[in-house]
N, C-alpha and C positions, 0 to 999 in steps of 0.2 A: 715352732711350727708356723708356717706362713699361711694365713687364712686367704683362701681364694675369693676374689670379689665375685659376687653373684651378678652375672650378666643378664640384664632384663632387656629383651627386645621390645622396643616400643613400636607400636603400630604407626605407620606413617599417616598423618592426618592430611586429608585433602580438603581444600576450601572450595566450596561451590561458587562459581562465578554468579554474580548478581545481574539478572537480566530483567529489564522493564519494558513493557510495551506501552508507549504513550499514545493515547487516542484522544480525539476531540469530541466534546459533547455535541458540537454542531455538525459533525461529520463522522458518526460512529457506526456506519453501516457494517464495518468489518468486525465489530465486537462479537456478534453472534456466531460468526465463523471461527473467530479466535478462541472462544470459550470451549469449543468442541474439538479443536485440533490438537493432536498429540505430537509434540516436537521430539519426544524422547529425551535422551541425555539427562535424565533426572538426577543422576549422581554427579554430573558435571555442572549443571546449571540450576539456579533457583529462579523461577519465573513469577512475574507479577504484572498485572494490568493497572495502569494509573491514568487519571485524567487531569490531575493538578501538578503543574511543574514544580511548585514549591515543596512538594513531597519527594522530589527526585534529586538525589545528590550522592556522589561517591559510588555510582553504579559502574559495573564493568562494561555493560552494553545497554544502550537505550535505543530501541527500535521505534522510530517516530512514524506512525501509520495514519495517514489522512489528516494530519494536523494542519489546520488552516492558518495559523498565526506564525509569524516569523519568530524564531527563537533567538534570544540574545546570545552574544558571545560569552557573557557572564554565566549563563546557564550551561552552555556547551562545555565550558571549562571544568564544570563540576564532575563530569563523568569521563571515563576512559575512552569509550567509543559512543558516538551519537550517529545513528544510521537512518537513512531515509530510503524508502522504496519508491521508484518513479518509473512509470510505464512509457518509456520512449527510448530511442537510440541516442542517448546524450552524446554531445551537447545539443543535438537537434530535439525540438519538442519540449523545452523546459516550460514550467508554469502549470497552470490549472487544467484539470479535466483532460489529461492526455489520452485516456482510453476512448472517451466519447468523441474527442476531436479526430482521432484516427479512424474510428468507425464511420464518421461522417465523410471521410475521404475514401471510403470503401476498402479499408485495410482490415484483413482478418488475422494476420500474423502480428501480434502486438509484442514489441520488445519490452524488457523489464530490467531495471538496474537497481543494485543495492549500493548506495553511495554515502559518503561522509556528509553529515549535515553541517552546513556553514551558514553564516549570516547572509551570504549572497545565494539567492534561490537556485537550487539544483546545480550547483557548480563544484561540489566537492569531488574528491578522488573516488573512483569506482572500485568496489571490492568484488562484486559478482555481477554477471550478466546472464540473461535467459530470455525466454519468450513464452507466450501462450497463444493457442490457436482458437479462433472463433469460426463457426460454420457460416455465419451470416443470418442464422435463423433465431439466435438467442434474443430474448427481451431483457429488460433491465435487471431483474433479480438473477437471471442466469449469467449475464455478463459479470455482475458483481461476484457471483460464486466462483467463476473461473478466475477472475482477477485475484480473489482472496487466496485460492489454492496456489496460484503462481507466486504470490507474495510469500506464503509460508514455505514453499519449496525453495525459494532462493535464500530465505533466512536460514532454513535448516541446513542448506549447503554451506553457508558461512559458519554456523555453529559447529558443524562436523569438523571443520578445519581449525577452528579457534583453539589456542591462540596463535597457531602457525598460519598466519594470513598474509596476503599481499594485496597491493592496490595499484592502480594506474591513473595517471592524470587524464582528464578529458582532452581530446584532440579534435580540432575542426571548428567550423563556424557555428555559432549558436543561433537558435531562433526560439521563439516563444509561442505557445498556444494561448489564446485569449481566455480570460475567465468567463465561464458560462453562468447565466442567470435564468430564472424562470421565463423571462421574456423571449429567450432564444429558442423556446420550444413551440413557437408559433408556426402553424402550418399555413401554406399558401393554398387557398381554395381553388386557384387556377392550375395547380399541378396535381398529378395523379398520386394515389397512395403508393404505387410502385416507386415513383420518383422520390418520395419522402419517407420511404419505409425505414431507413436508418435513423432518421430523426424521431420517428414513432417509437422505435425499439429502445432508444436510450432514455426515453421519458420515464420518470418515476411517477407511478400512478397516484401516489400519496403526496409527495412533496413538490414535484414540478411536472405535472402531466402535460401532454400535448394539448393544444387548443387552436381554435381558429375564430375569426370574427366575420360575421356575415350580417349585413343590414344593421350594423351598429350593435349587434348582440354578440357577446363572447360565449363560445361553446367549448366544453371540455371533452377531450377524447381520452379514454383509458384503454390500454391494450392488454389482452390476456390470450393465452393459448387454450384452445379447446381441450387438448390433452396435455395436461401439465407435465413438463419434463421431470420435475421432482419438486417437493416442497422445500423451498430455500429460505 
């Protein structure tokens, strides 16, 4: 009598992709928004927030959010995908503070790109594109909130497609936004509030508020809304 082999159906094991959000201690405004955002896909991805690059290696995806230091090629090679979010129509508007720079040019439709991180700033291949709208009334915290939501939306779009993704090379002539410092929030006392409203609204009341100098004295101006849009 021939004994029949017992066939055991093994459940197929799925490996969750490892995803890390790399943020910067010196520029971590997005962290509070990231902590409460639900990307979903919990069966597909394992998510983690990290501030130290020496703790990141062999990850499937690293989203680099607001990181102010240039990452070496040695670090980038440790992970499968290293992706940056940048708010401009690349290759135009590379560099620092793209949202603030465009607001100062009276732009309310802000482009956003998800691109490959490379040693050369904002020059990698683009995986996703989108935009977000401003009304022209938002002040700093509201602008950051909308920027964060647009960032997460474009990341979620990428995660939904992953690993079936595609990218395109940047085409066109590049230019760069200049880095902004606290000194760039100086108001001109000979101009009206209306003329300088965009400069006022991008000022951070705590870290880099607007200011003016009159008769040798520096004065600080902080901007608030009478009726708060929401607590952000």
